[in-house]
N, C-alpha and C positions, 0 to 999 in steps of 0.2 A: 225881685227879678225872676222871671220864669225860666224853667229848664230849657224851654224851646229856644231861647235866645242864645244859648251857649253854642260856641263853635266847636268844630272837631278838635280833639285833643292834639297837642303838639307832640312831636317825637322827642323824647328825652335824650340828651346827649350824654350818655354815661361814659365814664372813662374805660379804657381797655382793661380787660380782666388780666390777672397775673398769667393765666394760661395763654392769652393772646400775645402778651409781651414776651413770654418765656419760650414758647415752642416754635415760633416762626411760621414758615410756610405750611407745614403739615398739620395745621390745626383747624378744627371747627368744633363747636360745642357738641359733646356727645350726649344725646338725650335718647331715651328709649321711647319709641312710638308704639302705642297700642296696636296690636295686629287687627286688621279688619276681619269681618266675618268671612268664612270661606265662600268661594264662588265656584260655580261649575264651569265657568268660562276658561278658555285656554290662556296660557301665559302670553303677555304682550311682548312686543319687540321694541327696542329702543330705535326710534326713527328720527331723522332730521326734523327740525321744527316745521310744523305745518303739513307733514306728510303722514297720512294714514292714521291720524289721531282718532278719527271717528270709529275705527275698527278695533281699537284697543279695549280690552275688557279685563277686569280684575280677576286674578287667579287666586287659588287658595294659598295660605301661608306656606304650606309644605305639600309636596306630592303625597297623596293619601294612600297609595298602594305601591307594592313592589314593582308592578308593571309600569306605573307612572314614573317611578324613580329611575327605572331602567331606561325608559324611552327618553327621559329628560337628561340623563347622564349624571344626575345628582344622586348622592349616596348618603344613607343614614348610618351613623356610627357613634360610638362613645366619644365624649369630648376628648378624653385623654389619648384617643387614637387620631385625633385631629390636631391637638396642640397640648403639650404638657406644661403645666404651670409649676414653677419652683419659687420658693420664698427667697427674697433678696437678702442682702448682707448688711450687717451693722457698719456704720461709718459715721461716728460722731463728728460734729462740726470741728472740734478741736483737732481731730486727726486728719482733716482734709488739707491737702497741699495745693498751692496754686498750680493750675493746669488747664487743659482744654477738654478734659473728659467730662461729659455731663453726668451729674448725679441725679438719678431719677427716683422720685418718691411716688406717693399715691396720687399726686395731682400734677405730675410733670416735672420739669427741671427745678430742683431746689438748691442747686449749687454746682461746684466744679471741683475736679480733682486731677492729680497728675498720673494716676494709675488706672489702667483698664481693668474692669471687673468682668465684663462679658463683651465678646466681640459682636459687632453689628453685622447685618441689620438685626434689630431686635424689637420686641413688643413688651411693654410693661403696663400692668394694671394695678389699681389700688387694692391692697390687702386690708388695711385699716385706715380710718379717716375718710378720705374720698373714695368710696367703693363704686366701681363700675366705669370710671374713666379709663381711657386707654391712651398710651403714649407710644408713638413709633419713633425709633431711632435708626437712622441709616448709617450711623457711625458707632464705634465702640462706646461703651457706657458703663456706669456702675449703678445697679439697682439696689435701692435701700431695703432694709428689712420691713418697711411699712408697705412694700409692694410685692407683687408676684411678677416674675418675668417668664417668658416662654423659653423653656430650656430645650424644647424639641418641637420643630414645626412639622415633623413627619412628612416632609416633601411638599407641604402646602406653601403658598405664596405669603411671605411675611406681611406685606401690606394688606392683603386680603384678611389675614388673621386679625390684624389691628382693627379693620373696619367691622369685621364680624363681632369682635368683642364690644365695640361701641353699640352695636345693635342688640346683642344677646341679653342684655339686662342682668349683668352679674350680681347686682345688688340684691336680687331675690335669694341668693345663696348665703347671705350674711348671717352671722350668729352673734351672740353676746348682747348685753344690755348697756352697760356703761360705755364700753368701747366696741361698737360693732366691728366684726372681723369677717372677711370673706373666707368661707370654708371651701378650700380647693378640692377636698375629697368629694364634696357634694357636686362641685362643678365637674370634676373628672368623670363622675358616674352618670351625668346627664347625657341625653342623646341630642345630636345635631345632624342636620341635613345640609350638605355642602356640595358645590359643583366641582367638576374636575379641574385640574390645575390650569389648563388653557383658558377656561371661562373665569377662573379666579383672577388671572392676570388682567383680563379685559375689564372685569368689574372694578378691580383695584385701580386700573388706569383711568377709568371714567371718574371715579370718586376722587382720585388724587388731582385730576385736572380741575374738578370743581373746587377742591380745597385751595388750590393755588389761586383761583380767581377770588376766593374769599380772602386769602392772604394779601392779595393786591389791595383790596378795600381796607384791610387792617393797616397796611402801610400808608395808604392815602389818609386814613383817619389820623394816624399818629403824626404824619407830616403836617396835616392841617392844624392839629392842636399845637404843635411846636411853632408853626408859623404865626398862629394867633397870639401865642404867648410872647413871642418876640415883637410882634406888632404892637401889643398893648404896652410893653415896656418902653418901646421907642416913642409911641404917640403920646403917652402920658408924661413923658419926660421932655421931648423935643417939640411936640406939636407938629403942625403941618407946614409952617411957613419959614422954617429955618431961622427963627429969631435967636438972638443971644440969650444965654441962660442966666438965671439968677439963683442963688442959694436960698432955700427956705427951710422951715422947720420940718417939712416932709420931703426934702430933697430938691434937686435942681428942677427948674421948670422955665418956660419962656418968660421973658421980662414982662410981657403984657398980661400974663395970667395972674389970678388972685388965689390966695388960700382962703377957703370958705368952710365953715362948719356945716355939717349935714343938716343940723337943726335950723339953719338960716333959710332953708328952702321951703319950709312949711311944717305942719304939725307932725309929730312923731308919737306913736302910741302902740299899744299891743291889744290883742283880742282876748277872748275867753272861750271856754268850752261849756256849752249847756250840759246839764246832767243827763247821762244816758238813761237813768232810772226814771226820768220824767217823760212819759210818753207824749205829752202835749208839745214838748219841744221838738219832736221828730215826726209828729203826725202832720200830714198835709204840708210838707215842706215846700217852700217857694223861694227862699233866699239862699244863694250860694254860701258855703262855709268851707274854708280851706284849712288844711293842716300843714305842718312844716314840711311834710314829704313832697308837697307840690312845688317847692322851690327848685327841685331838680328838673322841672320842665323848662326853666329859664324864662321863656315867655309863656305865661299861663293863659290859655285860651278857653279852658273849660273847668268846671268844678265836678268833683266826684261825690260830694256830699252836700245836702241842703238842710236847712232848719226852718222851723215855722215862724210865722210873725209873732207868735207868743214868745218864742225863745229870744227873738231880737229885742223885744220890749222888756221882758222880765230879767234877762241876763245882761242887759245893757251892752249888747254887741255893737261895736262901732261899725258904721257903714264906710267901707274903704272905697274911694272913688276909682273908676277906671283910670289907668295910667300911673297908679301908685307903685312905689318900690316896696317889696316885701323882703324882710331879713329874718332868717331862722336864728332866733336868739337862744334856743336850746336844741338839744338833739344828740343822738348817738351817731358814731361813724362819721360820714361825710356831710351830714345835714347841717350841723352847727356852722354858722358863718356864711352859708350860701345865700344868694340873693336872687330875686326874680322880679319881673314886671308883670302886673296883672292887667288884662285888657278889658275887664268888665267890673261892674260894681259888685262888691262881695263883703262878707264878714270873714273873720279869721279866728284861729284858736289862740290861746295864750302863749303858745310856743313861737308865734310870729310877731314881729314888729312891722309897722307900716310907716312909710314916709309919704305924706301927701304934699304934692308940689303946688305951691301957691304963687311962685314967682314966674313971670313970663320969660325971663332971661335964662331960665334953666331948662335944658333938654333932658327929660327923664331917661331916655335911652342912653345918653352919655353917662349919667350918674350910675345907671345899671351896669354898663360895661366897666366903669372904673371900680365899682364895688366888687364885681366879679374878679377883677385883677387882684384884689386885696384879700381873696378868700383865705389863703393860708395864714395871713397875718390875723384876720378876724378870728379864725378858729383857734389859733395859738393863744390869743388874748382871752378868749372865752374859756379855754381849758386851764389857763393859768390863774383863774380867779380865786382858787384856794378852797372853794366849796366842793362838796361831794358830787354835785351835779354841775357839769360845765354849762356856762350861760353867759350871754351878753345882756346888757341892760339898755333900756331906752335912754337913760341919762348918758351912758357912754356914747350911744349913737348920735345924740344931739350935739355932742362936742367933737365928733369925729371929723377930722379935716380932710379936704380933698381939693385938688387943683381945678380951677374954673376958668376956662378961656371964654371968648365971645360966644354968643349963641350960635353964630354961623359955624365957627370952628368946632363947637360941641357937636353940632349936627353932622358935619363932615367926618369927624372921628368916629362917631357912633355908626354912621353908614358904612364906613370902611370895615369896621369890625363885624357888623351885621352880615356883610357879604361873606366873610369867612365862616360865620355861624351857619349860613345857608349852605355853603359848600360842605361843611361838616355834617349837617343834617342829611344832605343828599347821599353822602357816602355811608352814613349810618343806616339809612333806610335801605340802600342797595345791599349792604351787608346782611341786614335782617332778612331780606327777601332771598338772598343766596343761601343763607343758613337754613331757611325753611325748605328751600328746594333740595338742598343736600340731604336733610333728614328724610324727606319724602322719598328721594331716589335711593338712599341707603336702605330704607325699609323695603321698597319694592324690589330692589335687586337681591336682597338677602332672602326674600320669600318667593323668588322666581316669577314675580308679576311682570318684571321687565327682564328680558333675555338679550344677551349681547354675544352669545356664543358664535353666531354666524356673521357678525359684523367685522369689518376691517378696521381695527382699532390699534393705534400705535401703543405698544406695551413696553417700549424701551425704558421708560422711567421707572417701571415697577418690576421688571424682569431681573431682579438681583439674584445672583447665585446664593443658594442657601447652604451655609457651611454645615458640615457634619456636626451632629449634636455633641459628639465627644470632643470637638475642637472649639466649641463656642465659649467654654470657660478657659481663659488663657492659662498656660502652664507656667511653672515657676522658672523654667529654663530660659524664658524670654525676657528681655529687658523691659522694665516698667510694667510687668504683668504680675499679678498676685498668684499665690499658691492656691490652686483649685481645691486641694484636699483641705486646706485650712478654712477656706470660705464655706465649704459645705459640711463641715463637721457637725455632727449631731442633727443633721437634717436628712429626712428620708427622701429617697429619689427613686423614680421608676427605673427599671432596667432599660438600658439603651437597646434599640432594635437594630 
């Protein structure tokens, strides 16, 4: 099969990241974008959609002279005159008590405690481990020693500082080999160019509103996933017609359904991998060849790799028909036990098994949805095999039982679940687009390519009062607050201004 016959790739429906699940509304992936080449054009202005876009021109990343800085209101200063970073505090898991105070590590919320370490609002970034990520807390919190927290905002807007750290690429200041660690002394000595506080508030307000829109998509994605999980559990147990249930070896199901082994549907086998050291196998490739990573696509509509006709013949690669079920029988992480449907004729690697459907009374999309619902069970069985490398076998799959209703009911169940898959894909694509827009806007605002100083923007969500740096660490005289002197013992600190 030629490459030209392949369709556009499907959007993979990856699960929510720990950051998305843990930080709530104020999150979006923090990635550093490479700065564009400087331009001699003036800074643009943020305009309503469709207004004045043709007149916008890219500006340089930073004003290049003191006169430009003065006219724009942006100022260049040492980082530690903009924000002072302080190492967090040790708090072993065994020492944490049940409470509502978030414990922030290098990659966001890692637990909860009953004692306040630092009063919010606050900003925490990774010191070791995940370096460069930034977490904003609008409540009191406890920063771990794997993180750095902002101990003094120097009059700057906390949310703006949070967004600035996302853009600033702190990872370039890391040191160490085995465990890279952020060198805050190097960070403190670097120069930054930042706008005055009123413009900081407006920049933060715009970015915060964008993140809230992304958070809405996160919630819709999570809700759709939960809905599909509940729908699968109900449909594969009760069906669509309200029939009385019967007990079977795999649990209750409608009386008219049968328990059938996967191997009864058709041939089950696995593929192979042509040697990479044999050029003839990869030269002039024409036949699709799939690896186990493709099962994450769910519905596989395109191939990333192709092999030659020589490889198909000499390596005895099975030709898997369109409409076949693929199962990842080995793999690390989330791959093992995942299933997919392939929409085109292909070959596969030895890490995949295929199920070719020969019976007319079996709807492949129904079998696919059922096997997806059994993912955790399949992965658990594969990992419990006792070998050093987790795996499922074709023999196991041939005997694997599943409930089988009539072909019409199979089709209706599969169609109902496919509707939820489409809804999930829609929100996934929308979130990806919003994340890209956020990253672009973040970069353009931090480099003054987009200016919002003269726009009427509601800043009420970000105009939090900044507490005096000397009061940000809770004193021992207050209930449920730790002793500041004990927390900062043996740690150097900059003098307060």
